[in-house]
C-alpha positions in Angstrom: -0.4 -17.3 8.6 2.9 -18.4 9.9 5.4 -15.8 8.7 9.0 -16.7 8.2 11.2 -14.4 10.3 13.0 -11.7 8.2 16.8 -12.4 7.9 18.2 -8.9 7.8 17.3 -5.5 9.3 17.1 -4.2 5.7 14.7 -6.9 4.6 11.0 -6.7 4.0 8.4 -8.9 2.3 6.6 -8.2 -0.9 3.5 -9.9 -2.2 3.7 -11.6 -5.6 0.0 -11.2 -6.4 -1.1 -13.7 -9.0 -3.1 -12.6 -12.0 -6.8 -12.7 -12.4 -6.3 -15.2 -15.2 -5.3 -17.9 -12.8 -8.4 -19.7 -11.5 -8.6 -19.3 -7.7 -12.4 -19.5 -7.4 -12.6 -15.7 -7.0 -10.0 -15.6 -4.2 -6.9 -13.4 -4.1 -3.8 -15.6 -4.2 -0.1 -15.0 -4.2 3.1 -15.6 -2.3 5.3 -13.6 0.1 8.9 -13.0 -1.0 11.6 -11.7 1.3 13.7 -8.9 -0.3 16.7 -6.9 0.8 16.0 -3.2 0.2 19.7 -2.8 -0.7 19.2 -4.9 -3.9 15.4 -5.0 -4.5 13.5 -6.2 -7.5 11.1 -3.8 -9.2 8.0 -3.5 -7.1 5.2 -1.1 -6.3 4.0 0.0 -2.8 0.5 0.8 -1.9 -0.7 3.6 0.3 -4.3 3.2 1.2 -6.9 3.7 3.9 -7.3 0.9 6.5 -10.7 2.5 7.2 -13.3 1.6 9.8 -14.9 -1.3 7.9 -15.4 -4.3 10.1 -15.5 -6.9 7.3 -12.5 -9.2 6.8 -10.6 -9.7 3.6 -8.5 -12.7 2.8 -5.4 -13.4 0.6 -4.3 -17.0 0.2 -0.5 -17.3 0.1 1.7 -20.2 -1.0 4.3 -21.0 1.6 7.8 -22.3 0.9 6.7 -25.8 2.0 4.0 -25.8 -0.7 1.1 -25.3 1.8 -1.7 -22.7 1.2 -2.3 -20.3 4.1 -4.7 -17.4 4.5 -3.7 -13.9 5.5 -6.6 -12.0 7.1 -6.8 -8.3 6.4 -9.2 -5.4 6.3 -11.9 -5.1 3.7 -10.3 -2.0 2.3 -7.0 -3.9 1.9 -8.7 -6.6 0.0 -10.5 -4.0 -2.2 -7.2 -2.3 -3.1 -5.5 -5.7 -4.0 -8.4 -6.6 -6.2 -8.1 -3.3 -7.9 -4.3 -3.6 -8.4 -4.5 -7.2 -9.5 -3.3 -7.5 -13.1 -5.5 -9.5 -15.5 -2.8 -11.6 -17.1 0.4 -11.5 -15.1 1.7 -11.5 -11.5 2.5 -8.2 -9.8 5.0 -7.5 -7.1 3.4 -5.3 -4.4 4.2 -4.1 -0.9 1.2 -3.6 1.2 1.6 -3.3 5.0 -1.5 -5.4 5.9 0.0 -8.5 4.2 3.8 -7.9 4.0 4.2 -7.1 7.7 3.5 -9.7 10.3 0.9 -7.7 12.2 0.9 -10.1 15.2 4.7 -9.7 15.8 5.0 -6.3 17.6 8.8 -6.2 17.3 8.7 -6.9 13.5 5.8 -4.5 13.0 7.6 -1.7 14.9 10.8 -2.2 12.8 8.9 -2.4 9.5 7.1 0.8 10.3 10.4 2.5 11.0 11.7 1.6 7.5 8.4 2.4 5.6 10.0 5.5 4.1 12.8 3.4 2.8 10.4 0.9 1.4 8.4 3.6 -0.4 11.5 5.4 -1.8 12.9 2.1 -3.1 9.6 1.1 -4.8 9.2 1.8 -8.5 5.9 3.5 -7.8 3.8 4.5 -4.9 0.2 3.6 -5.7 -2.4 5.7 -3.8 -5.8 4.2 -3.1 -8.8 6.3 -1.9 -11.9 4.4 -1.0 -14.1 3.1 -3.8 -17.1 5.1 -2.6 -15.4 8.3 -3.8 -16.4 8.0 -7.5 -14.0 10.7 -8.6 -12.5 11.0 -12.1 -8.9 11.8 -11.4 -8.1 12.3 -15.1 -9.9 15.7 -14.7 -7.2 18.0 -13.1 -9.9 20.1 -11.3 -11.2 17.0 -9.5 -7.6 15.9 -8.6 -6.8 19.3 -7.2 -10.1 19.5 -5.2 -9.5 16.0 -3.8 -5.9 16.7 -2.9 -7.0 19.8 -1.0 -9.9 18.0 0.6 -7.8 15.3 2.0 -4.7 17.5 2.7 -2.9 14.8 0.8 0.1 17.0 -0.2 0.9 17.7 3.5 1.0 14.0 4.3 3.2 13.4 1.3 5.5 16.3 2.2 6.1 14.6 5.6 6.6 11.1 4.3 7.9 11.5 0.7 9.3 15.0 0.1 10.4 14.1 -3.4 6.8 13.5 -4.4 5.6 16.5 -2.5 8.0 18.9 -4.2 6.8 17.8 -7.6 3.1 18.1 -6.7 3.4 21.4 -4.9 5.7 23.1 -7.3 4.1 21.9 -10.5 0.4 21.0 -9.8 -0.7 23.1 -6.9 1.3 26.3 -6.4 0.1 28.7 -3.8 -2.1 26.7 -1.4 0.3 24.0 -0.2 2.1 26.1 2.4 -1.0 26.3 4.5 -1.1 23.8 7.4 -3.9 21.2 7.2 -7.1 22.1 8.9 -8.2 18.6 9.7 -6.0 15.6 10.0 -8.8 13.6 11.7 -10.2 12.6 8.4 -10.6 8.8 8.0 -7.7 8.8 5.5 -5.2 9.7 8.2 -6.2 7.3 10.9 -5.4 3.7 11.6 
């Protein structure tokens, strides 16, 4: 995909992911929109695992010139977008694999440096664990066990302290002060 260069240091892109209702022959489709983080629209950001899968996912994006270009991404990235795709309406999402030009090292480095700002500006941070987990997160016991297993609160504490404080003070008192035993888990690698 030929990305349009971002116009400001406070700019990023979000993906307008079109609904499932629109017929795209089973393909994900949307368009990239540049936003200024000083005056953003309402959007959600996705935190997920890139994983070690070798398969390639694709999102087709409408360009300003009316062309349709494909953005190649990891299989896990495609899985999470399919999961987050709304059945009847478009959804504004920030996902690094699509919204950052991964081939432009300068842009990638700058966008990584403002990821905390992107996440704190978003309406919601959606967390995606791999689909092979088969865990019912509505059961508080499973949620606590999973958070402990992945040392998720420690990561959130580093990146998003406002979320960490809520989780650690309300949901998981007592154990969160311990340092993580294993950050080599697949969920913490790129």
